[in-house]
N, C-alpha and C positions, 0 to 999 in steps of 0.2 A: 504494500500500500504506500501512497505518497508520504514522504516525510513532512514534518511540520515546517512552515516557512522559517527561515533564520533571519532575525533582526539584530543588527549589530550596533552596540553603543560602546563608548570607552569604558564604562563601568561594568557592564555585564554582557554576556553573549548567550543566546539560546542556540544550542547546538543540535542540528537535526540528527536523525538516526543514521542517515547516510554519512554525515561527517564523523560521527562517533566511530563507525566502522572504519572509515578511512584513517582516522587518527591512530588506530591500532596497527595498521598495516603499511601505510605510506611512508616514504622516506621522510625523516623528521625535518621540520622547518623551524629555525630559530626566529621567533617573532621579533626579536630585537634587530635582526638583520632584515631591513625592509627593502633593500635594493641589491641587485647583484648583476655582474656582467655574465655573458655566456662563458662556458668553460674555455673557449678559445675565440680569438677575434673573428668577427664576421665582417666581410667586406661590403656586402650590399645593403645591410640594414644595421640599425642600432636597436637593442632590446633593453627595456627597463621593466622592472617588476616592483610593486609595492604591496605589502601586507598590512599597511596602516589601518587603524580602526575607523577612520572617517574619510569621506570622499575628498575633502579639501586637502588633508594631509597626504593622502595617497597621490593625488594629482601633483602636488608640490614636489613630492619625491620623484615622481616620474619625470617631470620637467627638469629637475636638477640633474638627474642621471643622463638624460638625453643631451643636455648641454646646449651649445650654440645650434640654433635651428636653421641657419642660413643655407646649409647644404642639403636640407630636407625638403621633400615635396609632399609628403603625406604621412599621417600617423594612424595606424590601425589599432583599435583598442578592444580588449576582451575584459568585460567588467562583471565582477561578481554581483549577483542580485541582492547580496547583503548590503551593498551600498545604495543609498538613496539616488534614484536615477536623475532627478532634477538637480540635486546638489552636484552630482558628478558632471552633468552636462555644463552647468554654469562654471564649475571650477576648470573644466577643460577649455572652455571658451576664454577664460581669463588667462590661462597658461599659454594657449596657442591661438591668439586672436587673428593672426595672419597666416596660419598654417592649417590647411584642410585636414580634418580628422573625423573619424567615424568608427563605430563599432557596435557590439551587442552584448547582452547579458549571457551568462554561462551557467553550466552545471558543474563547473570545476575548471581549473586552469592548468595548462601544460607550460611550465616555466623553467628557467635555469635553476630555480630554487627547488624544484621537484614538482610533483603533482599535488596541487594545493586547492583549497577552497577559501573564498573570502578575499581574493587578490584582485589586483588591477595590473594588466599586462599591456604594454605598448610596444609596437613594432614600427620603427620610424624608417621610411624608405628614402634613399639618397637620390637626389636629382640626377646625378651622373649615371645612375643605373636604371631608373624607372620614370615612367610618366603614367599618372593615374587620374582617371575621371570617376567620380562617385556620385550616385543619385539615389535618394530614398525611393522605395516602392511603398506608396501610401495606400491605405484602405485595401488590404489584400483580399478582403471578401469580394471585391468587385474587379480584381485584376484579371485581365484576359489577353487575348491575342492582340487586340488593338493597342492596349496600353504597353504590352511588351515590345511591339514594333516601334512605337513612338519613343519609348525610353532608350532602347538600344541605338536608334538613329541619332538621338540627342547626344548620347555618350560618345559614339563614334565621331561625331562632328567636333566635340570638345577635345577629344583625345588627339585627333589627327590634324588639328589646326594649331600651329603650323605643322606641315607634313613631317612625319618621322621617316628615318632612313631604313634601309633594309636590314640593319643590324638589330632592329627591334622585332620581337615576336609578341603576339597578343594572347591573353587569356582573360576569362571573365570569372569574377568571384561573387558568390551570393551568400548573404547572411539573412536568413528568413526567420520569421516569427515561428518558434517551435510549437506554438499552440494554435496556429491559424488553420490547420487541417486542410490546406489547399496547395501544398507544396507541388504536387504533381501537375496541377493546372498551370501554376506560375512557371515552373521550370520548362514545361512544354512550350509556353508562349515565348519565353526568353531564348531557349535554344533554337527555336524556329527562326527568330530574328537574328541571332548570332551566326547562324549557318555553320561554318566550319571552325569557328573560334571555340576552343575548349572551355568548358565551364566546370567549376568545382566550388564547394562551399559546405556550410554547416548551418543547422537550425539553432537559434538562440535557446538558452535554457534558464532555469531559475532554481538550481540546487534541489530539484525534485519536489518543489512545492506546487508546480503546475498552475501558478497564478500570476506571475509577475515577470514575464519576458518583455524585453524592450530593445530598441536600438537607439543610439545617440548619433547625431550628426551635426557638427558645427554649432553646438549650443542648444540643439533641439532634441527633445525626447519624443519618440514615436512608439505607439503600440499598435497591434494589428498591422505591422509594417515590416519592411525588410530593407536591405541595401543591395545595390548592384554596383560593382566596381569593374571597370574595364582597365586592364593593366598592360602596359607595354614595357618590356624589359630587354636590356642588352644582354642579360645573362641567359645562358641555356637553361631550360627548365623542362620538367616533366610533370604533367597532371596524372594522378594515380588514384587507385582504390585498392584496399587490402581487406580481406576477411579471413576467417579461420574455421569455416564450417563445411561439412560434407552432407549431401542429401542421403536420406535413408529410404527404405521401401515403404515406410509408414505414411499414409496420406489421410488428410482430413478435408472434407468439402464444406464450404460455408453454405448452410442451408437457410439461415435467417440472419439478417443484419440491418443496421441503419447506416448506409454508406456515408451520409452527410456527417454523422457524428463518429464514424469509424468504430462503431460498436457492434460486435458479433454476439448474437444471443443463442445461436444454434450452430453446432458442427456435427455433421453426419446425423442430422435430425435429433440430436441429443443436446441438453443444456451445454453451453459452450465450455464452461470450466470443467464439467465432468468428463466430456469427451477429450479435452486437452490433457487432463490429468491421467486418464486411462492410457492415452497414446504415449505419454512421456514417463509414466511410472511415478508420478507425484501423488500425494494425497491431499485431502481438502485443507489441511492445516498449513500447507507449504506455499500458499499463494503469496509471493513476495517478489520484489523487483529483481533480486539476485537469482531467484529460481527461474523467472522468465528469461533473464539474461543467459542462463545456462541451457535453455531449451528453445532456441530460435525456430521460427517457421519460415519456410522458403516458398517463393513463387517462381515459376519458370517463365522467362520472357525471352523469345528469340534464341532458345537453346541454352540460355545461361540462367543460373539461379540467383535470386536476389532475396535478401532477408526482409521479413515482415514481423517486426518485434511487437510483443504485447506490452502495452504501457502499464496496465493494472487490471485486476479483477474488480468488478463492481459488486454492490451489495446484492444484486439479484442473480449473481453467477455469470453475467455476461462479461465479455472481455473487450477492453478498449485497446485499439492498436495505434501505433505511431504513424503508420503509413495507410494509404488508401486501401480499402477493402470492399468487396461487393459479393452479393449472393452468386453462388456458382463457382467462385474461385477455388481452385484446388491448392491446398497447402501441403507442403512436404515437411515432415518432421526432420530436423537436422541434428547431426552430431558435431560437436566441436572438435577441432584439431588443436595442436599445441599453439597457443596464441603467441608465445615468445618466439618460437621457431618461424612461424609464418610471418611475423612482423620483421624479424631480422632478415629473412629471405627477400622481402619486398624492399626494405631500405638498402640492403647490400646491392641488389640489382639496380636500383636507381643510382647509387653511387658509382657503380661500374659504368652505367650508360652515360653519366654526366662527367666522368673523369674526376670524381670527388664532389662532395656536397658542401655548399656554403651554409645553407640552412633550409629547413623544411617548415612550411606553413601547414599545420595539421589540424584536422577536425575529427575527433575520436568520439564514437558513440558512448554515452554515459553507461549503457549496458555492458560495454567492453570493460570499462573501469570497474563496475560492480563485480563483473566476473573475475577480473584480476584480483580484486580484494578478497573475494570468496576463496580463491585458490592460493592466496598469499604469494602472488608473483608480481605485485605492484613494483617492488624494488627493481626487479629484472626488466620490467617494461620501461621504467624511468631510465634505467641505465642505457637502454637502446635509444630512447629519446635524447638523452644527453650526448651520447656518442655521435648521433647523426644530426644533432642540433635542431631538434624539433621544438617549435613554439606554436601554441594554439590553445584550443579549449575543448572541453567535453560538451557534446551536443545532444539535442533531442531529435536529430535526424541528419543525414549526410547527403550532399548533392554531388552527382557525377553525371555530366551531360544533362540529358532530360530526365534522368532517373532520380527519384527520392529514395534513399536507402536507410536501413537500420543496421545496427550491430556491425558497422563497417568503419574503417579508418580511411578517410579521403584526404587529399592535400595536393600541394604543389611543391616539388623539390627543385631548388635552385643550385646550379653548378658553380664552381669556382672560376674566377677569371684566370686565364692562362696567358702569361706574358709571352710575346713573340721571342723566339730564341735568336 
């Protein structure tokens, strides 16, 4: 079941169930150390992290760590929902009045300090390496093909004027409201307009309270909203996705559901929870986020399997999903592989392809983090993130092209600059 919302004050903190579990298994973070560089120098970006107790202090520390802004073109932010959104946006505007900035709330942060909760992460992009155009996606409940086409056309115009040379390649980055329940429609509209420009991203979170997701952009706080960034880079990069599940022979058919709310009431003409528990070997008392994380369901699209994670069991025994679902959909019960080995294979392959990694902008499903904690492998996961210089956040959904995914790690890996010999 969802954890209690976490509200943060200097005097006291209410810690959620999820955070309590993480505190026992995650690499320790000294709260007196509120900022830290990456383990080794990054060429393309500067990274800053704060674990201060209030938004104003956190932003001040971020600004101090980033230093002189004259060589920067954009700051991307991942903000714990424990911070007041409006205070954070106002503080960011004071700190960066002339520097474009935007970001979203999280279900946990991937940082140089470790895998943390309650932090503020900033990734500052250098002018010499990047050109970035960003625009909010407002009122996602009404966003469709027309809005997608207009938005992409506007960003293309802004990014490509003045014209960029052939040393730049483009990709699109999305940060969508993790509670909007329309990611598939939005991504389809955007990818159609983007054509062959690769798209990657993640859905905003709120520490498993499922109440307070938001985006911030240049002093403004938006809900039921998202962000689209069109990014041109002189660096070689690879957009990727990684998962660690295998399909089994066990199938479940959705026989009754509310697709608008993503709620399944029947599987195989049986109450949804009972059918799911029977197929996975769980009992009625084991309905929890980490159990759902350990037993993902798959759909097959175009010969490839994609995860459809369960968000929670409802009081009536129905199941709420993170992704689109409909009557007649065939779900395949999955078995998980070794998450550490799968992640290392993915990151090692990217490093080989790029001739070394400068940094990875990563979007990791909150269910993967819960699974890592349950199996006590959080430290090994973080060590891989540190080794391959991953910075990002834990999501309520992952984006890859026109697909909205669950239980997946998506991102973009940037290569190192190689000087001419």
